[in-house]
SEFI-491794 format. One line per 8 residues: number of its first residue (from 1); their letters; for each residue x, y negated, z negated of C-alpha. Coordinates in Angstrom, 3 decimals, decimal comma, always signed. Layout:
N
NUM = a = X/Y/Z; ...
! end
This chain:
332
1 = mrdrrkkr = +0,000/+0,000/+0,000; +2,759/-2,390/-0,965; +4,720/-1,586/+2,220; +1,668/-2,129/+4,430; +1,117/-5,481/+2,774; +4,729/-6,459/+3,355; +4,402/-5,552/+7,013; +1,307/-7,688/+7,370
9 = lgltgrvg = +3,118/-10,636/+5,760; +6,321/-10,020/+7,751; +8,403/-9,390/+4,649; +9,971/-6,023/+5,386; +13,717/-6,033/+5,949; +13,413/-4,799/+9,539; +10,828/-7,344/+10,630; +12,532/-10,223/+8,780
17 = igsavrcm = +15,904/-9,544/+10,374; +14,325/-9,269/+13,827; +12,629/-12,621/+13,413; +15,835/-14,220/+12,247; +17,732/-12,849/+15,216; +15,077/-14,081/+17,638; +15,166/-17,490/+15,986; +18,955/-17,654/+16,235
25 = vlcsflil = +18,834/-16,646/+19,889; +16,208/-19,308/+20,584; +18,176/-21,995/+18,757; +21,366/-21,009/+20,547; +19,557/-21,145/+23,873; +18,218/-24,603/+23,100; +21,626/-25,848/+22,001; +23,345/-24,402/+25,044
33 = wgcsvkql = +20,609/-25,737/+27,301; +21,089/-29,172/+25,783; +24,856/-28,973/+26,358; +24,276/-27,737/+29,870; +21,928/-30,618/+30,654; +24,442/-33,095/+29,260; +27,243/-31,555/+31,298; +25,134/-31,609/+34,445
41 = alnkaadt = +24,307/-35,255/+33,840; +27,963/-36,129/+33,269; +29,080/-34,263/+36,374; +26,376/-35,971/+38,415; +27,433/-39,369/+37,104; +31,070/-38,542/+37,855; +30,141/-37,460/+41,386; +28,202/-40,676/+41,945
49 = laeggtay = +31,016/-42,902/+40,708; +33,602/-40,939/+42,696; +31,589/-41,335/+45,894; +30,709/-44,957/+45,210; +32,653/-48,097/+45,989; +30,995/-48,923/+49,296; +29,048/-51,820/+47,808; +32,238/-53,324/+46,390
57 = asdddpdl = +34,350/-52,689/+49,484; +31,844/-54,397/+51,770; +31,344/-57,455/+49,551; +32,651/-60,804/+50,777; +32,936/-62,476/+47,363; +36,136/-61,441/+45,528; +35,242/-63,587/+42,531; +31,996/-61,670/+42,087
65 = irgaapfs = +33,884/-58,371/+42,244; +36,467/-59,713/+39,804; +33,704/-60,004/+37,229; +31,824/-56,814/+38,110; +34,676/-54,334/+38,583; +35,710/-54,023/+34,901; +32,287/-52,574/+34,049; +32,682/-49,818/+36,641
73 = lklmdsil = +36,250/-49,118/+35,572; +35,291/-48,786/+31,916; +32,380/-46,550/+32,864; +34,854/-44,290/+34,657; +37,045/-44,270/+31,554; +34,094/-43,236/+29,393; +32,938/-40,425/+31,660; +36,462/-39,095/+32,136
81 = vevpqhrg = +36,683/-38,618/+28,386; +33,872/-36,067/+28,786; +34,906/-34,583/+32,152; +38,694/-35,100/+32,213; +39,290/-32,709/+35,118; +36,951/-34,259/+37,676; +39,363/-34,828/+40,562; +37,061/-37,098/+42,503
89 = lltsaasg = +36,595/-39,437/+39,569; +40,298/-39,338/+38,683; +41,066/-40,410/+42,248; +38,516/-43,233/+42,095; +39,873/-44,410/+38,739; +43,448/-44,421/+40,048; +42,477/-46,357/+43,172; +40,080/-48,653/+41,328
97 = ytgytyaf = +42,559/-49,714/+38,673; +45,366/-50,157/+41,205; +43,287/-52,251/+43,600; +41,732/-54,364/+40,842; +45,094/-55,045/+39,231; +46,744/-56,115/+42,466; +43,868/-58,236/+43,731; +42,956/-60,003/+40,504
105 = iqqdaeml = +45,825/-59,737/+38,021; +49,146/-59,503/+39,826; +48,271/-62,083/+42,454; +47,178/-64,454/+39,682; +50,588/-63,980/+38,074; +52,394/-64,788/+41,321; +50,298/-67,869/+41,985; +50,746/-69,142/+38,410
113 = eetdvtaa = +54,514/-68,725/+38,429; +55,267/-72,276/+39,525; +52,724/-74,048/+37,307; +52,309/-71,966/+34,135; +55,129/-69,579/+33,327; +53,511/-68,418/+30,088; +50,223/-67,508/+31,749; +52,083/-65,812/+34,591
121 = gaararak = +54,043/-63,707/+32,105; +50,866/-62,681/+30,291; +49,231/-61,682/+33,581; +52,258/-59,586/+34,565; +52,212/-57,841/+31,188; +48,530/-57,021/+31,619; +49,158/-55,797/+35,154; +51,765/-53,348/+33,876
129 = vlytrayr = +49,307/-51,901/+31,363; +46,634/-51,406/+34,016; +49,016/-49,946/+36,603; +50,136/-47,486/+33,941; +46,549/-46,396/+33,426; +46,070/-45,959/+37,171; +49,252/-43,893/+37,400; +48,145/-41,611/+34,559
137 = yavagldv = +44,856/-40,936/+36,316; +46,633/-40,106/+39,582; +49,006/-37,735/+37,784; +46,115/-36,090/+35,948; +44,315/-35,538/+39,240; +47,352/-33,827/+40,752; +47,717/-31,636/+37,668; +44,122/-30,413/+37,970
145 = ahpglskr = +44,863/-28,692/+41,277; +48,485/-27,882/+40,494; +48,950/-27,348/+36,725; +52,277/-28,653/+35,500; +53,027/-30,554/+38,719; +53,639/-33,861/+36,945; +56,339/-32,310/+34,754; +58,015/-30,699/+37,739
153 = meqdprva = +57,944/-34,043/+39,559; +59,982/-35,549/+36,737; +62,766/-33,033/+37,499; +62,761/-32,546/+41,275; +60,022/-34,597/+42,958; +60,511/-33,390/+46,520; +60,468/-29,725/+45,614; +57,515/-30,287/+43,266
161 = vsvttrdd = +55,272/-32,010/+45,841; +55,953/-29,322/+48,438; +53,030/-27,335/+46,983; +50,534/-30,118/+47,667; +48,072/-29,913/+50,527; +46,059/-32,267/+52,716; +43,382/-32,392/+50,016; +45,933/-33,967/+47,678
169 = vpllywna = +46,795/-36,880/+49,981; +44,558/-39,488/+48,256; +46,109/-38,689/+44,872; +49,631/-38,637/+46,310; +48,988/-42,045/+47,845; +47,616/-43,619/+44,682; +50,321/-41,968/+42,623; +52,934/-43,694/+44,776
177 = aslgalig = +51,035/-47,000/+44,919; +50,386/-47,349/+41,194; +53,852/-46,197/+40,131; +55,536/-48,301/+42,811; +53,644/-51,376/+41,649; +54,506/-50,652/+38,026; +58,208/-50,267/+38,828; +58,114/-53,466/+40,868
185 = lskddpel = +57,067/-55,343/+37,731; +59,414/-53,431/+35,416; +62,862/-53,645/+36,990; +64,369/-54,173/+33,536; +63,035/-50,792/+32,353; +65,582/-48,044/+33,220; +63,145/-45,255/+32,386; +60,619/-46,509/+34,918
193 = varvpive = +63,210/-47,365/+37,568; +64,454/-43,785/+37,283; +61,058/-42,676/+38,635; +61,598/-44,249/+42,041; +62,245/-40,780/+43,560; +58,689/-39,811/+42,527; +57,313/-42,729/+44,542; +59,332/-41,755/+47,588
201 = asidrall = +58,525/-38,046/+47,353; +54,792/-38,751/+46,921; +54,407/-41,175/+49,809; +56,622/-39,164/+52,169; +54,639/-36,008/+51,441; +51,364/-37,871/+51,993; +52,684/-39,142/+55,331; +53,641/-35,620/+56,373
209 = lnesydag = +50,277/-34,136/+55,391; +47,985/-36,821/+56,834; +49,634/-39,860/+58,380; +46,292/-41,330/+59,443; +44,829/-41,330/+55,910; +42,468/-44,250/+55,258; +43,024/-45,828/+58,677; +46,767/-46,278/+58,230
217 = aihtflit = +47,071/-47,047/+54,504; +50,237/-44,942/+54,181; +51,891/-46,776/+57,068; +50,942/-50,141/+55,558; +52,542/-49,023/+52,284; +55,711/-48,078/+54,146; +56,002/-51,436/+55,931; +57,010/-52,864/+52,575
225 = yemvrryr = +58,654/-49,812/+51,106; +61,096/-49,138/+53,945; +62,750/-52,474/+53,174; +63,543/-51,433/+49,585; +63,900/-47,657/+49,935; +66,907/-46,366/+48,017; +67,960/-43,491/+50,203; +67,241/-44,341/+53,800
233 = egdpeasa = +68,540/-43,523/+57,225; +68,711/-45,922/+60,137; +67,573/-49,529/+60,308; +64,972/-50,371/+57,623; +63,546/-53,226/+59,681; +63,012/-50,940/+62,657; +61,269/-48,408/+60,417; +59,064/-51,093/+58,889
241 = rahfqrav = +58,065/-52,361/+62,315; +57,274/-48,847/+63,524; +54,955/-48,369/+60,538; +53,388/-51,754/+61,270; +52,577/-50,753/+64,832; +51,035/-47,479/+63,693; +49,017/-49,160/+60,928; +47,584/-51,676/+63,400
249 = qlsegyqa = +46,811/-48,880/+65,833; +44,993/-46,754/+63,254; +42,974/-49,706/+61,950; +42,336/-50,957/+65,496; +43,664/-54,346/+64,455; +40,804/-54,987/+62,044; +42,814/-54,935/+58,815; +44,697/-57,995/+57,607
257 = apyvalae = +46,963/-55,984/+55,324; +49,571/-54,809/+57,888; +50,106/-58,372/+59,161; +50,569/-59,755/+55,653; +52,857/-56,878/+54,676; +55,174/-57,360/+57,683; +55,264/-61,121/+57,150; +56,305/-60,716/+53,514
265 = avciaqqn = +58,582/-57,703/+53,753; +60,428/-58,362/+57,015; +60,018/-61,948/+58,163; +61,088/-63,523/+54,880; +64,063/-61,180/+54,574; +65,096/-61,980/+58,162; +64,220/-65,681/+57,779; +62,002/-65,514/+60,827
273 = rtefeqll = +59,656/-68,390/+60,125; +57,979/-68,399/+63,522; +56,912/-64,767/+63,334; +55,950/-65,190/+59,667; +53,439/-67,893/+60,535; +52,232/-66,045/+63,607; +51,502/-62,868/+61,641; +49,655/-64,700/+58,884
281 = hqalaidv = +47,511/-66,561/+61,411; +46,704/-63,211/+63,019; +45,585/-61,936/+59,633; +43,393/-65,015/+59,177; +41,856/-64,598/+62,620; +40,406/-61,170/+61,817; +36,615/-61,218/+61,660; +35,867/-59,642/+58,283
289 = dkrpqwrl = +32,335/-58,748/+59,389; +33,510/-56,490/+62,224; +34,374/-53,709/+59,775; +32,147/-54,087/+56,695; +33,922/-51,223/+54,892; +37,098/-53,364/+54,794; +35,438/-56,725/+54,180; +36,566/-57,235/+50,581
297 = anvvmqrr = +40,137/-56,075/+51,240; +40,355/-58,379/+54,247; +39,024/-61,375/+52,327; +41,536/-60,732/+49,539; +44,426/-60,421/+51,988; +43,325/-63,504/+53,915; +43,414/-65,442/+50,654; +46,967/-64,232/+50,206
305 = ahwlltrt = +47,819/-65,244/+53,765; +46,528/-68,781/+53,056; +48,624/-68,963/+49,880; +51,757/-67,716/+51,633; +51,347/-70,319/+54,357; +51,253/-73,079/+51,730; +54,641/-71,816/+50,504; +56,295/-71,605/+53,911
313 = dqlfadsr = +58,707/-74,498/+53,310; +59,860/-72,947/+50,035; +60,246/-69,460/+51,462; +62,249/-70,616/+54,461; +64,272/-73,497/+53,016; +68,013/-72,994/+53,406; +68,510/-73,493/+49,705; +65,755/-71,154/+48,571
321 = rpleptis = +66,513/-68,348/+46,152; +66,643/-64,960/+47,953; +63,254/-63,283/+47,731; +62,898/-59,519/+47,554; +59,989/-57,805/+49,318; +57,076/-57,816/+46,894; +54,312/-55,363/+46,147; +51,826/-56,239/+48,831
329 = awlf = +48,815/-55,327/+50,890; +49,178/-51,557/+50,625; +47,890/-51,663/+47,052; +44,353/-52,737/+47,832
! end
């Protein structure tokens, strides 16, 4: 009688344990389902951010993007905390931070140099911090596909990058761009300068795997870089000009960046004022509406072209201080 009553009330050991197990299974399912939904949402958000950027790239108001971009960059930071191995988002973060820093921080520093040395120094210091963040994202992206690659690159960069494939080209490019920019602002830091071989190995491998990446971005990078490459063969100016021709060909002449890069990297070094002015006027003549996907980059580079033209007398005066090729258009 007592046992039957216990069964009716669900108090027997067998029935009680079964109920507890079912409850635990249900709770576990709900918890896991909740985690799964969260993960799906994070992955979807990461995918969206990684595929985004079109609205920014086609904008014609750099000042508007200057104010809006930090929100997107911080959103990427936040999501990458949750999904740290999302290669698409790591690539977007590396490119986003590099482009933002060049367009809105480093250029400010250069333009302030003659009027406010303190502000220029502060801007350069901030640029170094942001380029470092971009570089870390690029390295993390490479490590996702090739675990331990970043450590091997510290030892023998060219051998290390030999395992990379065409799919890795965007990360190789932004790895070289962010680290190259950082080194350019940190020439008094021996530890960073010692990483120059990583820049060269990354960009040379990217060129080998897909020389037409992003309508000639690698060639635009190399217009500047050939003039400062440590270990080079042949005439650096000839190499830079060859990359210029290929960059213009791949972009069909609709990008201002190659013209600005050649003017800064080669014409100043060779003191060719006539060609310098000609190239910058060619950059300014580009109709930014012909290729909406490059509108923002073209507007930014045309602003730089205007600024460089205002400094022509200083850059080509006989008594001017020698000017090294600077980090330029290939960053944006």
